[in-house]
C-alpha positions in Angstrom: 0.0 0.0 0.0 2.8 2.4 0.9 4.6 1.6 -2.4 1.4 2.3 -4.3 1.0 5.7 -2.6 4.6 6.6 -3.3 4.0 6.0 -7.1 0.4 7.3 -7.4 1.2 10.7 -5.9 4.0 11.5 -8.5 1.7 10.3 -11.3 -1.1 12.6 -10.2 1.3 15.5 -9.9 2.6 14.8 -13.4 -0.9 14.8 -14.9 -1.7 18.0 -13.2 1.5 19.5 -14.5 0.8 18.4 -18.1 -2.8 19.9 -17.9 -1.5 23.2 -16.4 1.2 23.4 -19.1 -1.4 22.7 -21.9 -3.8 25.3 -20.5 -1.1 27.9 -20.1 0.1 27.1 -23.6 -3.3 27.7 -25.1 -3.7 30.9 -23.0 -0.5 32.2 -24.5 -1.8 31.3 -28.0 -5.0 33.2 -27.4 -3.2 36.2 -26.0 -1.1 36.3 -29.1 -4.1 36.0 -31.3 -5.9 38.8 -29.5 -3.0 41.1 -29.9 -2.8 40.5 -33.6 -6.5 40.8 -34.3 -6.7 44.0 -32.3 -4.3 45.6 -34.7 -6.4 44.5 -37.6 -9.6 45.7 -36.0 -8.3 49.2 -35.8 -7.8 49.1 -39.5 -10.8 47.1 -40.8 -13.6 47.1 -38.2 -16.8 49.1 -38.7 -19.5 49.6 -36.0 -22.9 47.9 -36.3 -26.2 49.2 -35.1 -26.8 46.4 -32.5 -23.6 47.1 -30.5 -21.4 44.7 -32.5 -18.4 45.3 -34.7 -18.3 44.0 -38.2 -15.4 43.3 -40.4 -15.9 43.0 -44.1 -13.2 41.1 -46.1 -13.5 39.8 -49.7 -13.4 36.0 -49.7 -11.0 35.9 -52.6 -8.3 37.6 -50.5 -7.9 35.7 -47.2 -6.3 37.4 -44.3 -3.1 35.5 -43.2 -1.3 36.2 -39.9 1.8 34.2 -40.3 3.7 32.7 -38.6 1.9 33.2 -35.3 -1.8 33.5 -36.2 -3.5 32.2 -39.4 -7.2 32.9 -40.1 -9.1 31.0 -42.9 -11.0 32.9 -45.5 -13.7 34.8 -43.7 -16.8 36.6 -44.8 -17.6 37.8 -41.3 -15.7 37.8 -38.1 -17.5 38.4 -34.8 -15.6 39.8 -31.9 -16.9 39.7 -28.4 -15.1 42.6 -26.7 -16.1 41.6 -23.2 -14.9 37.9 -23.5 -11.9 38.9 -25.7 -12.5 35.9 -28.0 -12.9 35.7 -31.7 -15.5 33.4 -33.3 -15.8 32.6 -37.0 -18.2 30.6 -39.0 -15.5 28.0 -39.8 -13.7 28.0 -36.5 -10.5 29.6 -35.3 -7.0 28.1 -35.9 -4.1 29.2 -33.8 -0.6 27.8 -34.7 2.4 28.2 -32.3 6.0 26.8 -32.4 6.2 23.1 -31.2 9.7 22.9 -29.6 9.0 24.7 -26.3 6.3 22.3 -25.5 8.6 19.3 -26.3 11.2 20.8 -24.0 8.8 21.1 -21.1 7.6 17.6 -21.5 11.2 16.3 -21.7 12.0 18.1 -18.5 9.0 16.5 -16.8 10.1 13.1 -18.0 13.7 13.6 -16.7 12.4 14.7 -13.3 10.1 11.6 -13.2 13.1 9.3 -14.1 15.3 10.8 -11.3 12.4 10.4 -8.9 11.9 6.7 -9.7 15.6 6.0 -9.3 15.7 7.8 -5.9 12.6 5.9 -4.9 14.2 2.6 -5.8 17.4 3.5 -3.9 15.4 4.6 -0.9 13.6 1.3 -0.9 16.9 -0.6 -1.0 18.3 1.4 1.9 15.1 0.9 3.9 15.3 -2.9 3.3 19.0 -3.0 4.2 18.4 -1.0 7.4 15.5 -3.3 8.3 17.8 -6.3 7.8 20.6 -4.8 9.9 18.1 -3.9 12.6 16.9 -7.5 12.7 20.5 -8.7 12.9 21.3 -6.4 15.8 18.1 -7.5 17.5 19.2 -11.2 17.1 22.7 -10.4 18.5 21.2 -8.6 21.5 18.8 -11.4 22.2 21.7 -13.9 22.0 23.7 -11.8 24.4 20.7 -11.7 26.8 20.6 -7.9 26.7 17.2 -6.3 27.4 16.5 -3.7 24.8 13.6 -1.3 24.5 11.7 -1.1 21.2 12.0 2.7 21.5 15.8 2.6 21.0 17.1 3.1 17.4 19.8 1.1 15.8 22.6 3.5 16.8 21.6 3.3 20.5 21.4 -0.5 20.2 24.9 -0.7 18.7 26.3 1.5 21.4 24.8 -0.8 24.1 26.2 -3.8 22.3 29.7 -2.2 22.1 29.7 -1.4 25.8 28.7 -5.0 26.6 31.5 -6.4 24.3 34.1 -4.2 25.9 33.0 -5.3 29.3 33.2 -8.9 28.3 36.6 -8.5 26.8 38.0 -6.9 29.9 36.4 -9.6 32.0 37.9 -12.4 29.8 41.3 -10.8 29.9 41.2 -10.6 33.7 40.1 -14.2 33.9 42.9 -15.4 31.6 45.5 -13.4 33.5 44.3 -14.9 36.8 44.2 -18.4 35.4 47.7 -18.0 34.0 49.4 -17.0 37.2 46.9 -18.2 39.9 48.6 -21.4 40.7 52.2 -20.0 40.8 51.7 -16.6 42.2 51.8 -15.4 45.8 48.5 -13.5 46.3 49.9 -11.0 48.8 53.2 -10.0 47.1 52.4 -10.7 43.4 55.6 -12.7 43.0 56.2 -16.4 42.6 55.3 -18.9 45.3 57.3 -22.0 46.5 56.0 -24.2 43.7 57.1 -21.7 41.1 60.6 -21.3 42.7 61.2 -25.1 43.1 60.3 -25.7 39.4 62.8 -23.1 38.3 65.5 -24.4 40.6 64.9 -28.0 39.4 65.3 -26.7 35.8 68.7 -25.1 36.4 70.0 -28.1 38.2 69.1 -30.6 35.5 69.0 -28.8 32.1 72.4 -29.1 30.3 71.6 -26.1 28.1 71.8 -23.7 31.2 74.9 -22.5 33.1 76.2 -25.3 35.3 76.3 -23.2 38.5 74.7 -20.4 40.3 73.7 -19.0 43.8 70.6 -19.5 45.9 69.7 -17.1 48.7 67.2 -17.6 51.6 66.2 -14.3 53.3 64.2 -14.5 56.5 62.4 -11.6 58.2 62.0 -11.4 62.0 59.5 -8.9 63.4 60.3 -7.1 66.6 56.6 -6.9 67.5 55.0 -9.9 69.2 51.7 -9.5 67.3 52.5 -8.1 63.9 49.5 -7.4 61.8 49.0 -9.1 58.4 49.1 -5.7 56.6 52.4 -4.9 58.3 53.8 -8.3 57.4 52.9 -7.9 53.8 54.2 -4.4 53.7 57.7 -5.5 54.9 57.9 -8.5 52.7 56.8 -6.5 49.7 59.4 -3.8 50.5 62.1 -6.5 50.8 61.1 -8.0 47.4 61.2 -4.6 45.8 64.7 -3.8 47.2 66.0 -7.2 46.2 64.8 -6.6 42.7 66.6 -3.3 42.5 69.9 -4.6 43.9 69.9 -7.6 41.5 68.7 -5.6 38.4 72.3 -5.8 37.0 72.0 -9.5 36.5 70.5 -10.9 33.3 68.1 -13.3 35.1 66.9 -13.5 38.6 64.1 -15.5 40.2 62.4 -14.1 43.3 59.7 -16.0 45.2 58.0 -16.3 48.6 58.7 -19.7 50.0 57.3 -19.4 53.5 55.3 -16.9 55.6 58.4 -14.8 56.4 60.9 -16.2 53.9 61.9 -15.0 50.5 64.1 -17.0 48.1 66.4 -15.6 45.4 68.0 -17.6 42.6 70.7 -16.1 40.3 72.1 -18.5 37.7 75.8 -18.1 36.8 76.7 -16.1 40.0 80.1 -17.2 41.4 81.1 -17.7 45.0 82.9 -14.4 45.4 80.1 -12.4 44.0 77.5 -14.3 46.0 79.3 -13.4 49.2 79.5 -9.7 48.3 75.8 -9.6 47.3 74.7 -11.5 50.5 76.4 -9.0 52.7 75.0 -6.1 50.8 71.5 -7.5 50.9 71.6 -8.0 54.7 72.8 -4.4 55.2 70.3 -2.7 52.9 67.3 -4.7 54.0 68.0 -4.2 57.8 68.2 -0.4 57.2 65.1 -0.2 55.0 62.4 2.4 55.8 59.9 -0.2 57.1 62.4 -1.1 59.9 63.4 2.5 60.8 61.8 2.3 64.2 63.7 -1.0 65.0 67.3 -0.2 64.0 68.7 -2.0 67.1 66.7 -5.2 66.5 67.7 -8.4 64.7 65.3 -8.2 61.7 67.1 -9.9 58.8 69.1 -13.1 58.3 70.4 -14.4 55.1 71.8 -17.8 54.0 73.2 -18.6 50.6 74.8 -21.5 48.8 76.5 -21.9 45.4 75.0 -24.9 43.6 76.3 -27.0 40.7 74.4 -28.9 38.1 73.7 -32.5 39.1 72.7 -31.6 42.6 69.1 -32.3 43.7 66.8 -29.4 44.6 66.3 -30.9 48.0 70.0 -30.9 48.6 70.5 -27.3 47.6 67.5 -26.1 49.6 68.7 -28.0 52.6 72.2 -26.5 52.3 70.7 -23.0 52.0 68.5 -23.6 55.0 71.6 -24.7 57.0 73.4 -21.6 55.9 70.4 -19.5 57.1 70.4 -21.2 60.6 74.2 -20.5 60.8 73.6 -16.8 59.9 71.1 -16.6 62.8 73.9 -17.8 65.1 76.4 -15.2 63.7 74.6 -12.2 65.2 72.0 -9.6 64.2 71.3 -9.0 60.6 74.0 -11.4 59.4 74.6 -13.3 56.1 76.4 -16.6 55.8 77.2 -18.9 52.9 78.8 -22.3 52.4 81.9 -22.6 50.2 81.7 -25.3 47.6 84.7 -27.7 47.2 84.2 -28.2 43.5 84.1 -25.0 41.4 83.7 -24.6 37.6 86.5 -23.2 35.6 86.7 -19.4 36.0 88.1 -17.2 33.3 88.5 -13.5 33.1 87.2 -11.1 30.5 90.6 -11.1 28.6 90.5 -14.9 28.2 86.9 -14.8 27.0 87.5 -12.0 24.5 90.5 -13.8 23.0 88.6 -17.1 23.0 85.5 -15.7 21.2 87.6 -13.8 18.7 89.5 -17.0 17.8 86.2 -18.9 17.6 84.9 -16.5 15.0 88.1 -16.4 13.1 88.6 -20.2 13.0 84.8 -21.1 12.6 84.5 -22.9 15.9 80.8 -22.1 16.4 79.0 -25.4 16.1 75.4 -25.5 15.0 72.8 -28.2 15.9 69.1 -28.3 14.9 66.4 -29.5 17.2 63.2 -30.3 15.4 59.8 -28.9 16.6 57.1 -31.5 16.2 53.4 -30.7 15.6 50.8 -33.3 16.8 48.1 -31.7 14.6 50.2 -31.9 11.4 52.0 -35.1 12.4 55.3 -33.7 11.1 58.2 -31.4 11.8 57.2 -27.8 11.4 60.5 -26.1 12.1 64.0 -26.5 13.6 65.5 -24.5 16.4 69.2 -23.6 15.9 71.3 -24.5 19.0 74.8 -22.9 19.1 77.8 -24.3 20.9 81.4 -23.0 21.2 84.3 -25.4 20.7 86.8 -23.9 23.1 90.5 -24.0 22.8 90.5 -26.3 25.9 88.5 -28.9 24.0 85.2 -28.2 25.8 81.9 -27.7 24.0 80.3 -24.8 25.8 76.5 -24.2 25.6 75.1 -20.8 24.6 74.1 -20.2 28.2 77.7 -20.4 29.2 79.5 -18.3 26.6 76.8 -15.8 25.3 76.6 -13.9 28.6 80.4 -13.5 28.5 80.1 -12.4 24.8 77.6 -9.7 25.9 80.0 -8.5 28.6 82.8 -8.3 26.1 80.7 -6.5 23.5 80.9 -9.4 21.0 77.3 -10.6 21.0 76.5 -8.8 17.7 79.5 -10.4 15.9 78.4 -13.9 17.1 74.8 -13.4 16.1 75.9 -12.2 12.7 78.1 -15.2 12.2 75.4 -17.6 13.2 72.8 -15.9 10.8 75.2 -16.1 7.9 76.1 -19.7 8.6 72.5 -20.8 8.9 71.8 -18.8 5.7 74.4 -20.8 3.8 73.0 -24.1 5.1 69.5 -23.2 4.1 70.7 -22.3 0.6 72.2 -25.7 0.3 68.9 -27.3 1.3 66.7 -25.5 -1.3 64.6 -28.6 -2.0 63.6 -28.7 1.7 61.0 -26.2 2.8 61.8 -26.5 6.5 62.2 -23.3 8.5 64.8 -22.6 11.1 64.5 -20.3 14.2 67.5 -18.5 15.7 67.6 -17.1 19.2 69.1 -13.6 18.9 70.3 -11.6 21.9 68.5 -8.5 22.8 71.8 -6.6 22.8 72.4 -7.4 19.2 69.0 -6.4 18.0 69.2 -3.0 19.8 72.6 -2.2 18.1 72.1 0.6 15.6 74.0 -1.2 12.8 72.2 -4.6 13.1 69.0 -3.9 11.1 70.8 -2.1 8.2 73.3 -5.0 8.1 70.5 -7.6 8.0 68.6 -5.6 5.3 71.8 -5.7 3.2 72.2 -9.5 3.6 68.6 -10.0 2.6 69.0 -7.8 -0.4 72.1 -9.8 -1.5 70.2 -13.1 -1.1 72.6 -14.4 1.7 69.7 -14.7 4.2 66.2 -15.9 3.3 63.6 -14.3 5.7 60.8 -16.6 4.6 62.8 -19.6 6.0 64.0 -18.0 9.2 62.4 -17.2 12.5 63.7 -14.8 15.1 63.4 -16.0 18.8 63.5 -13.4 21.6 63.7 -14.3 25.3 60.4 -13.4 27.0 62.2 -11.9 30.0 64.3 -9.6 27.8 61.4 -8.7 25.5 59.3 -7.5 28.4 62.2 -5.7 30.1 63.3 -3.8 27.0 60.0 -3.8 25.1 59.9 0.0 24.4 63.3 -0.1 22.6 62.8 -3.5 21.0 59.3 -2.9 19.5 60.3 -0.9 16.4 63.2 -3.2 15.7 61.0 -6.3 15.9 58.3 -4.8 13.8 61.0 -4.0 11.1 62.2 -7.7 11.3 58.6 -8.7 10.7 58.3 -6.4 7.7 61.4 -8.0 6.2 59.6 -11.4 6.3 61.0 -12.9 9.5 58.5 -14.6 11.8 58.7 -13.6 15.5 58.8 -16.2 18.3 58.9 -15.6 22.0 61.2 -18.1 23.8 61.4 -19.1 27.4 57.8 -18.1 28.2 56.8 -18.7 31.8 60.3 -18.4 33.2 59.2 -15.1 34.9 55.8 -14.1 36.1 54.8 -10.8 34.5 51.4 -9.5 33.5 52.9 -7.8 30.5 54.4 -11.0 29.1 51.6 -11.4 26.5 53.1 -8.6 24.4 49.9 -7.8 22.5 51.5 -5.2 20.2 53.8 -7.7 18.5 52.8 -9.8 15.5 53.9 -13.1 17.0 53.8 -16.4 15.2 54.3 -18.6 18.2 55.4 -18.7 21.9 57.6 -21.4 23.4 57.2 -22.6 27.0 60.3 -22.7 29.2 61.4 -26.3 30.0 60.8 -25.6 33.7 57.1 -25.2 33.0 57.0 -28.5 31.1 59.0 -30.7 33.5 56.7 -33.3 35.1 53.7 -31.2 34.0 51.4 -34.3 34.2 51.9 -34.2 38.0 51.8 -30.4 38.5 48.3 -29.1 38.6 49.5 -25.5 39.1 51.7 -25.8 36.0 48.8 -27.2 34.0 46.6 -24.2 35.1 49.4 -21.9 34.0 49.7 -23.5 30.6 46.0 -23.6 30.0 45.7 -19.9 30.8 48.6 -19.0 28.5 47.0 -21.1 25.6 43.7 -19.3 26.1 45.3 -15.9 26.2 47.2 -16.4 22.9 44.4 -18.3 21.1 42.4 -15.2 20.3 45.4 -13.6 18.6 46.1 -16.7 16.5 49.4 -17.3 18.2 50.2 -21.0 18.8 51.9 -22.2 22.0 54.8 -24.6 21.7 56.7 -26.5 24.5 60.4 -27.0 24.8 62.3 -29.6 26.9 59.7 -32.4 26.5 61.4 -35.6 27.7 58.6 -38.1 28.4 55.5 -39.4 26.7 53.4 -38.5 29.8 54.5 -34.8 29.4 53.6 -34.8 25.7 50.2 -36.4 26.2 49.4 -33.9 29.0 50.5 -30.9 26.9 48.3 -32.0 24.0 45.3 -32.1 26.3 46.1 -28.6 27.5 46.0 -27.2 24.0 49.7 -26.9 23.2 50.3 -27.0 19.4 53.7 -28.5 19.2 56.9 -29.4 21.2 60.6 -30.1 21.0 62.9 -32.1 23.3 64.7 -35.4 23.7 61.4 -37.3 23.6 61.2 -36.5 19.9 64.9 -36.3 18.9 68.3 -35.3 19.9 69.7 -32.1 18.3 70.6 -32.9 14.7 73.6 -31.9 12.6 71.3 -31.1 9.7 67.7 -29.7 9.8 66.0 -32.1 7.4 62.8 -33.7 8.7 63.3 -37.3 9.8 60.8 -39.8 8.6 60.9 -41.7 11.9 59.4 -38.6 13.6 56.3 -38.9 11.4 
């Protein structure tokens, strides 16, 4: 009915317009005729006795008013002056030009065509708007949002947007809590005892890590007999913050709360002399902290430390540290004590390391191995991680965890990373028939060097490095710690065609570890998170939260350090996409996929 009204009204208006134009046109014609006849009347008319005017004209000579008015041969013409109309015996013929009338009718037709097109477009828009309104209504009903019929589509969309933002914030909060709930101390927001023991176990057993380090136990004693919970948390939190500041110079530290009044600190690679210096400094600074200002003469801090070696059990190391803590309590107020280990690793100075690294680069003593990453969904090897070892002049094969920190201290990290990239590039070029991809763990120090990106761009332009077959791995701890400076560098690497991978995820507990602003391809769990995961409910909760957090971004979660079938089966159930470790294969000399892995 509405469509009929929309069409009938313009038709009626068009008919009226045509009639009006026709009437006006005839009125114009009659006006012209009257004007011409008036001129003739003044010349030929004679008055009659009955009040009429008579015009006598011979029939043989017709009066022609061309081109505007033409009169047929007339014997008599009667003119009614009051009506201003001329009648003849044979009728009156008025001729006018035809093109103005055609022009007017053409204009009416054009207006009518534009109107019809606009009407059709309006109907399409109304139909589309009605369809969108129905869709919005269906979405709101699905979300269980009560919506009034008085609200228009814009208001409904605004309501839906607010609801989605609220749900997104809620989901992110749930994922964050799920990720760290089982490993986080709720009062101090640092790791708990389970988290600390898993990291300690990793450094005592993983051959890829440095083979020694230091463990500190710090115990607070409160002068008050009935210290409040709020005061207890305040002092422990203050101690944890000061410990973090004093140990910020070290590449990696693990801080956790292992008892009600006890904190634990783990520093891989710290030697005996440095551990003793740090222990004394920690005891002095913590005992003079602002939260103990009113108790300067009290015994408030005791600290025990031990230097561990790979191969020891976590129980043995914790027991020795606890014994050192008890000995410190006997030493006096605010004391630190540590046991000296009989067996110490080889210690070399910076001069030896600089010479050793320079010779390794010159004589090509950097050894490369390739550990395949296996995907349970694809049933095949999806990539190979490059593992670097240094063949020292003393005949040892040093892991990257042993020589790369010294390379960074000597300013040679960039040269080593460049050498590894070129060597891997040559090997990939030799394996052109194989589409496997390699990932290389680059140091944060190298990427931040001003000359690294231009150098890499030049190698890519010359065809020495193929970005489409290389992935860049960045340690999660360093990526979070130096994110602001690393972000533009990593984005440039991604533009060049390198995929970005976060390595050692879960080694530290940090709410910013998700790195939402980076176009990541995958994230690798640290081996300490994977070890005996089938028996660790807290670790399973942590992994499930991480998988859920990265799933919405299309980032897959991989596991490293898988050694047993039970670990692999558990990881699959938790949603991990792939894994690497001794369970699948030892590191390979070449990075070709092995049929036995399929």
